[in-house]
C-alpha positions in Angstrom: -32.1 16.2 -7.2 -35.0 15.6 -5.3 -34.6 12.1 -4.8 -30.7 12.7 -3.6 -32.4 15.3 -1.1 -34.7 12.4 0.0 -32.3 9.9 0.4 -29.9 12.1 2.0 -32.5 12.6 4.8 -33.5 8.9 5.0 -30.0 7.7 5.4 -29.1 10.6 7.9 -32.3 9.7 10.0 -31.2 6.0 9.8 -27.9 6.7 11.1 -27.9 9.9 12.8 -25.5 8.9 15.4 -22.8 9.5 12.9 -23.6 13.2 13.1 -23.4 13.2 16.9 -19.9 11.5 16.6 -18.9 14.1 14.1 -20.0 16.9 16.8 -18.0 14.9 19.4 -15.0 14.9 17.5 -15.6 18.4 16.5 -16.0 19.8 19.9 -12.6 17.5 21.0 -10.6 19.2 18.2 -11.6 22.6 19.2 -10.9 22.1 22.8 -7.3 21.8 21.8 -7.1 25.5 21.6 -10.2 26.6 23.4 -9.0 25.1 26.8 -5.5 27.0 26.8 -7.3 30.2 25.3 -9.7 30.2 28.4 -6.7 29.9 30.6 -4.9 32.7 29.1 -8.2 34.7 29.5 -8.9 33.7 32.7 -5.2 34.8 33.9 -5.3 38.2 32.1 -8.9 39.0 33.5 -8.1 38.1 36.9 -9.1 40.7 39.6 -9.8 43.3 36.7 -13.0 45.4 36.3 -12.9 44.0 32.6 -13.7 40.7 33.9 -17.2 41.6 34.9 -17.5 43.9 32.0 -16.7 40.9 29.7 -19.4 38.6 31.7 -22.3 41.3 30.9 -21.4 42.3 27.7 -17.9 43.1 25.4 -15.1 45.4 26.9 -13.9 46.5 23.5 -10.9 48.6 25.1 -9.6 45.7 27.1 -9.7 43.3 24.3 -8.2 45.8 22.1 -5.2 46.4 24.3 -5.1 42.7 25.0 -5.0 41.5 21.2 -2.1 44.3 20.7 0.0 42.7 23.5 -0.7 39.0 21.9 1.8 37.0 19.6 1.2 33.7 18.1 -2.2 31.7 17.6 -4.0 33.9 20.5 -4.0 36.9 17.8 -6.4 35.2 15.8 -9.1 35.5 18.8 -11.2 38.5 17.9 -14.9 39.7 18.2 -15.2 38.8 14.3 -15.7 35.3 14.9 -18.6 35.7 17.4 -22.1 35.0 16.4 -22.5 34.4 12.7 -19.1 36.1 11.8 -17.3 32.9 11.7 -19.1 32.1 8.4 -17.9 35.2 6.7 -14.4 34.5 8.2 -13.9 31.2 6.6 -15.6 32.3 3.4 -13.0 35.1 3.0 -10.0 32.8 3.7 -11.3 30.1 1.3 -11.5 32.5 -1.4 -8.0 33.7 -0.7 -6.6 30.1 -0.5 -5.6 30.2 3.1 -7.6 27.0 3.7 -6.2 24.6 4.3 -2.9 25.3 5.7 -2.4 28.2 3.1 -1.5 25.2 0.7 -3.8 27.2 -2.3 -2.6 30.6 -1.3 -0.7 32.5 -4.0 2.8 34.1 -2.9 2.3 37.5 -1.6 -0.7 39.3 -0.5 -3.2 36.3 -0.6 -1.2 34.9 2.6 -1.0 38.2 4.5 -3.6 40.5 5.8 -3.8 44.2 5.6 -1.4 44.6 8.7 1.3 42.3 6.7 0.9 39.6 9.2 -0.5 36.0 8.3 -4.1 35.7 7.8 -4.1 32.8 10.4 -1.3 31.7 12.7 0.3 28.6 11.8 -0.8 26.9 14.7 -4.4 27.5 14.0 -3.7 26.2 10.0 -2.3 23.3 11.5 -4.9 22.2 13.9 -7.1 22.8 10.8 -5.2 20.4 8.6 -5.4 17.8 11.3 -8.9 18.3 11.6 -9.1 18.0 7.8 -7.2 14.7 7.9 -9.5 13.5 10.5 -12.4 14.1 8.5 -10.8 12.3 5.4 -10.5 9.5 7.9 -13.9 9.4 9.1 -15.4 9.8 5.5 -14.5 6.2 4.5 -16.3 4.7 7.7 -19.4 7.1 7.2 -19.9 6.1 3.6 -19.5 2.6 4.0 -21.8 2.7 7.0 -24.3 4.6 4.7 -23.9 2.0 1.7 -25.1 -0.8 4.2 -28.5 -2.3 4.0 -28.9 -1.8 7.8 -28.9 1.3 9.5 -27.0 0.2 12.9 -23.6 0.6 13.2 -20.8 0.2 15.8 -17.7 2.6 16.3 -15.5 -0.7 15.6 -17.3 -1.0 12.2 -16.7 2.5 11.8 -13.2 2.8 12.5 -12.7 -0.5 10.3 -14.3 1.2 7.3 -12.3 4.3 7.8 -8.9 2.7 8.1 -9.9 0.4 5.0 -10.4 3.4 2.8 -8.1 6.3 4.0 -5.4 5.6 2.0 -7.7 6.0 -1.4 -9.5 9.0 0.4 -6.4 10.7 1.1 -5.0 10.5 -2.4 -8.6 11.6 -3.5 -8.2 14.5 -1.3 -4.5 15.2 -2.9 -6.4 15.0 -6.1 -9.0 17.7 -5.2 -6.4 19.8 -3.7 -4.3 20.0 -6.9 -7.8 20.8 -8.7 -8.7 23.6 -6.3 -5.1 24.9 -6.8 -5.6 25.2 -10.5 -8.9 26.8 -10.1 -7.1 29.7 -7.9 -4.3 29.9 -10.2 -6.6 30.5 -13.2 -8.5 32.8 -11.1 -5.6 35.1 -10.7 -5.5 36.8 -14.1 -9.6 36.5 -14.3 -9.7 38.6 -11.0 -7.2 41.0 -12.4 -9.2 41.3 -15.4 -12.6 41.7 -13.7 -10.9 44.4 -10.9 -9.9 46.5 -13.9 -13.4 46.5 -15.5 -14.6 47.4 -12.2 -12.3 50.4 -11.6 -13.3 51.6 -15.0 -16.9 51.3 -14.3 -18.7 54.6 -14.6 -21.3 53.6 -11.8 -21.0 51.9 -8.1 -23.7 49.2 -9.2 -21.6 47.9 -12.2 -18.2 48.1 -10.1 -19.9 46.0 -7.4 -21.3 43.7 -9.9 -17.9 42.9 -11.4 -16.1 42.5 -7.8 -19.0 40.2 -6.7 -19.3 38.5 -9.9 -16.0 37.4 -9.8 -15.9 36.0 -6.2 -19.0 34.1 -6.9 -17.6 32.4 -10.0 -14.6 31.4 -7.9 -16.7 30.3 -5.2 -18.8 28.1 -7.5 -15.6 26.6 -9.4 -14.4 25.6 -5.6 -18.0 24.2 -5.2 -17.7 22.2 -8.1 -14.3 20.5 -7.3 -15.9 19.7 -3.6 -18.8 18.2 -5.5 -16.4 16.0 -7.6 -14.2 14.7 -4.8 -17.5 13.8 -3.0 -18.7 11.7 -5.8 -15.1 10.5 -6.3 -15.3 9.1 -2.9 -18.8 7.5 -3.5 -17.3 5.9 -6.6 -14.4 4.6 -4.3 -16.7 3.1 -2.0 -19.5 1.8 -4.4 -17.2 0.1 -6.9 -13.9 -0.4 -4.6 -11.6 1.7 -6.9 -7.8 1.8 -5.8 -6.9 4.4 -8.3 -8.0 7.9 -6.8 -7.0 9.7 -10.1 -9.5 7.4 -12.2 -11.8 7.6 -9.3 -11.7 11.5 -9.8 -12.0 11.4 -13.5 -14.9 9.1 -13.4 -16.7 11.4 -10.8 -16.1 14.4 -13.2 -17.4 12.5 -16.2 -20.3 11.6 -14.1 -21.2 15.2 -12.8 -20.6 16.6 -16.2 -23.3 14.0 -17.6 -25.8 14.7 -14.8 -24.7 18.3 -13.8 -28.3 19.6 -13.0 -29.1 17.0 -10.9 -25.6 16.6 -9.1 -25.0 20.6 -8.9 -28.1 21.4 -8.1 -28.4 18.8 -5.3 -25.0 20.5 -3.9 -26.4 23.9 -4.2 -29.6 22.7 -2.3 -27.8 21.4 0.6 -25.4 24.5 0.6 -28.7 26.6 0.7 -30.0 24.7 3.7 -26.6 25.4 5.2 -26.9 29.4 4.6 -30.4 28.9 6.2 -29.2 27.3 9.3 -26.5 30.4 9.5 -29.7 32.8 9.0 -31.6 30.8 11.9 -28.5 31.1 14.3 -28.0 34.6 13.7 -31.7 35.4 14.4 -31.3 33.3 17.7 -28.2 34.7 18.7 -29.3 38.4 18.1 -32.7 37.8 19.8 -31.4 38.1 23.3 -28.3 39.5 25.4 -25.8 36.6 26.6 -25.2 38.4 30.0 -24.0 36.1 33.2 -23.6 32.2 33.2 -27.4 31.5 32.5 -27.3 33.1 28.9 -23.9 31.6 28.3 -24.8 28.1 28.9 -27.7 28.8 26.7 -25.8 30.2 23.9 -23.0 27.4 24.0 -26.0 24.9 24.0 -27.7 26.8 20.9 -24.3 26.9 19.2 -23.8 23.0 19.3 -27.2 22.2 18.1 -26.5 24.7 15.2 -23.3 22.7 14.7 -25.1 19.3 15.1 -27.5 20.4 12.3 -24.5 21.4 9.9 -22.7 18.1 10.6 -26.2 16.5 9.9 -26.5 18.2 6.4 -22.8 17.1 5.7 -23.8 13.6 6.3 -26.9 14.0 4.3 -24.8 15.4 1.6 -22.8 12.4 1.6 -25.7 10.0 1.8 -27.9 12.0 -1.0 -24.7 11.7 -3.2 -24.0 8.1 -2.7 -27.7 7.1 -3.2 -27.8 9.0 -6.4 -24.6 7.6 -7.9 -25.7 4.1 -7.1 -29.2 5.3 -9.0 -27.8 6.7 -12.0 -24.1 5.3 -12.6 -24.2 1.9 -10.9 -26.7 0.2 -13.4 -25.0 1.6 -16.3 -21.6 0.2 -15.1 -23.0 -3.1 -14.5 -25.1 -3.4 -17.6 -21.5 -2.6 -19.8 -19.5 -5.0 -17.7 -22.2 -7.7 -18.6 
């Protein structure tokens, strides 16, 4: 596990520009909805007292009235996504199967919120699906760059690797989505069983343990699917596999044989991500965002926070690549000989 962490950091430091590129892609994708939302807010706040209140704080009565009058994708904008709230919101959507694009959600309550409406507007879900496809495309170029002996890379070389591996990575992503769908379907009866025990519990502590425990197990299962998917992509690049199913099966076998190392490395990186969110929460709560200066400061700090998260993603990919090459590649060469 420590080897994967160190090698992932080394590969990240060697090709840190990859994280910067991902940040540019992330910002460009977000602007697809951020720019129209800014224009709508500017128009609705024009020559209103709420404009000054929103500049120096948060005018909840205005936002509440504005939110009730909205329809479509703008209804997804609310105070719950500000600060560190986006992390809890995304976690809730993930466990309900609403990501990506409601493809994993069961029919019924899992796809709708408390008021009966969808958890997310189809426009937001569609943009998220496009972002997922874009990340799948770029993953091939990133892994091929990290696999190389030299740390230098070019946009042309990155795009070439992305295009070369996109078909295989797309098929791996489909297999991973199917595996996640199976996990969520199997979780449904388990969740009903755990909820029944929670209702029958004689203490609040035991009831909370049942509820939190079932969500934790589901999250770990989804983490494991993502772990296997990451190693399947590494196998495709290292061994030039063309079959996504066989690459996924090989990755599942590899992760099963080296569960402590592979899953421990994945959970360590996830823990670093949680620590980053905690740091961002402390920074965001250390001052009041009032006026242009503090708004610009918050924007810069949040982009640095996003850059750090994307750097962790690149480091995770590099660590998985290095760990697989160290443990499995020599065995494959020896068996072939």
